[in-house]
N, C-alpha and C positions, 0 to 999 in steps of 0.2 A: 220612254220605253221601260216597262217593268221586266226584269230579267231574273229568272230563277237560277241560282247557282248551287243550291244544296237541296237534297231530298231528305234531310234529317233535322232533328231538333232535340234540344235537351228537355224541353217541355212536352207535355202530352195533354194540352189544354182541352177541357170538356167541350168547348165550342169549336174546336179546330175542324176545318173542312178538308184537310190535306192528308188524312190518314192513309189513303191508298198509295201515296207516293213513298211511304216508308219501305215498300218492297222493291223499289227501284234503286239505281245506283246512288250511293250516299252523297257523292259530290260530282257535280257536272265537271267534266274534264276542262282543264285550262285551255286546251286547243279549241274546244267547242265554244267556250265563252269568248275567247279572243276573236273567233270568226264572227260571232254575233255582234261584238263591239265594232268590228270593221264594217259590217254590212248595214248597221243601223244608220239611217239618214237623220233621225231626230237626235240632236246632240244633247238630249236629256236622258239620264239613266237612273233608275232606282233598282238596287239589288234587293229583290223582293221575296216574299214567302219564307216562312220558317225562320231560321237564324243564319244568315250569310256569314256571320263572324266565325262560324265553325269551319268554314272552308279553309284548308291549309294554305291556299294561295291568295287569301283575301287582300293582303297588302299589295301584292303584285297586280291583282285584277283591278284594283282602284287606280294604281299607278298607270296601267295601260289605258284606262279610260281617260286619265289626264293627258297622256301622250297623244291620244286621238282627238284632243281638243273638245272634250265634252264640257259644255258650259254649266251643266248642273249634274252633280253626282250625289246620290243619297243611298241609304240602306235602311231596311226594316229589321228590327232585332228585339229579342227579349233581354239583350245586353250580356248574356252568358259569354264568357271569354274576353270581355272588354277589360282592359287595364290601362294604366296611364301611358305605358310605352306604346302599346298598339294604337291607342287613340291619337297620340302625337304623330305617329307614323302615317296613319290614315289622313289626318288633317294636312300633313306635309304633302301627301299624294293627291290633295285637292278634294277630299271628301268634304261636302258642305253641310249635309243634313243627316241626322239620325232620327228615325221614327222608332220610338220604343213602346212596347206593350206594357200596359199597367192594368191591374184589376181592382185592387182595394188595399187599404192600409190595415185591414183586419187580417192578421197573420194566418189564422186558422182557415179563413175563407180563401185567402190567397193560395195556401197550400192545396186546398181542395180543387181549385180551378186549374192550377198548373200541373196537378197530378204528379207530384214528386219531381217537379222541375226546379227552376232557379228559386232559391230562398229569398224571401222578402228583404232581409238585411243586405244581401249581396246586390239585389236590384237597386236598392236605395243608395248604396255606396257608389254604384255605377252611374246613377243619375247625378250624384254629387260630383263625380269626375267630369261629366259633361258640363255641368254648371260652371265649373272652374276653368273650362277650356273655351276656345273660340267657336266651337261647333254650334250650329243651329239644331236644336232638338225639339221634337214634338211628341206628345203622348197620344197613343191609340188605346182607346178603352172600349171593350165589348160590354155593352149594358145588358145585364141579365139579373135574374132573381137574387143572385148572391151579393150583388153590389148596389142595386138600384136605390135602396133606402138610405145608404150612407154616402152615395157618390158625391153629393154636394159638398160634404165635408172633405172628401178626398181631393176634390178639385181645388178647394181653398188651400189645403196643405201643399199640394203640388205647385200652386202658384206662389204662395207666400214663402215657403221654405226652400223650394227647389227651383223657383223662378221659371216655371213652365207657363208659357203664354199661348201656345198653340195646341189645340186638341182636335182629334178626330174621334167621333163616337160612332160605333158600329152596333147595329141592333142584333139581338138574338133573332134569328129567322128560321122558320121551321122546315128543315130538310130531314129526310129519312136518316141520312148518314152524316155524322155520327150522333146527331141529336136524339135519335130514338132511345138510346141508352140513358142519356142524361137529361131528357126533356123536363122532367119534374124538378130538376135542380136549377134549370136555366130559365124556364118559361115564366113570364110574369104577365099579369093582367094590367092593362093600361089604366083602366078606371080605378082599380084598387090602389094604384100607386101614383095617381095624378098629383097628389100633394107633394110627393118627393120629386116628381118630374118638373113641376112648376118651380120648386125651390132650386133645381139645377139651373133653370133658365134665369132665375133672379140672380144667382151667383155669377153666371156668365156675364150678365148685363153689368152688374156692380163692379166686376173685376176688369171689364173691357177685354175679354179674351177673344182670340181668333178661333173659330170653331167650324167644323163641318159635321153634319149628321148623315150617315150612310145607311140606306135600307131601313128607313122608318116610315110608317104610314102617317097620313096627314093628321089623324086624331091624336097621335102622340104629342104633337106640338101645342094643342089647345089654342090659346090666344097668342102663341109665339110663332105665327105662320111665316114670319120673315126668314126663319131658319129652315123652312121646308123648301128645298131647292129640287123640284121635281125633275127638271130637265137634266141637270148635271149629276145629282146624287141619288136619284131614284131610277129614272129611265135608263141612264147610262150604266147603272149597276145591275140591270136585269140580264142575266147570263143565259146561255143556251139551256143549262140544266133547270133554271127556273121555268122557262117556257115549256120544256119537256114535262115538267112536273104538273103543269096546268092542262096539258093536252091529253093526259090519260083519262080513261072513262070516268073513274071516280077518284079525283085527286085525294091523296091521303090527308092533305092538309084540311080538306073539308070533312072527310070521314072522321078525323080525330078532333075536329072543331078547333083548329089552330088559328083561325082567322084573326083573332085579336092581336096577335104578335106578328102578323104577316105584312111585309111592306108592299106586296103586290096587290093587296085587296082593293086599293083605289083604282086599279085598272083591270080587275079580275071579273070576267063575265059571270063565272060561277058564283062568286060572292054577291054580285049585284042581284042575281036571281034569288039567291038565298035570303037576302035582306029586303 
């Protein structure tokens, strides 16, 4: 189960789809979270969305998950608020996995993407903390125009220097909100960047990394089709808002010719008719 426990974040990333939640309560109450932990039958939990480390009761929340005999406990974060004391406490409370957001080692581009959020130096220090601990840590990277050309280098550094072996790559995908404002900063053409994409796959193969690609169209993979998992990481990732987007009379994605970066185009009737 993925459980949201905060509606706040220290980052304001250009690709974030969660902007509307900022107007809601900042932290989900401990009582509500506890109720959901009790009711959940699946004994696997990930504290998901935005930055759960900002929750004032995060240590207690993880401890209660342990007390309810969850066999798998993880959280997703940009690592803001992480320190050695908190990390040790979370590990003692049975936290097993941290998924951390990463964008690029280019400091200027990092600052642009996170929009006055966590500084690169602090993020790297926190990754170093995880490296020195017993925690299993994975990197989540949104591929976009800002990082696609240097991503293969970033992956090498993350693996060689920071011992990151697990990666999840998430595609830029064309929603109205909030991408409308930043689409020219995020959107990339697959054909124009195929050489960089191919190099990413060569690095993955050479380093023997564990990877998942979420919301990418088939043509992104080129000759690397073994990484195209339609059933689990395409079909499963089609949400209600994606379907609603395709059901309107003239989908904005077609109107603005965003098909190249759209992961749904492989099963989109409008796109099939167009091509």
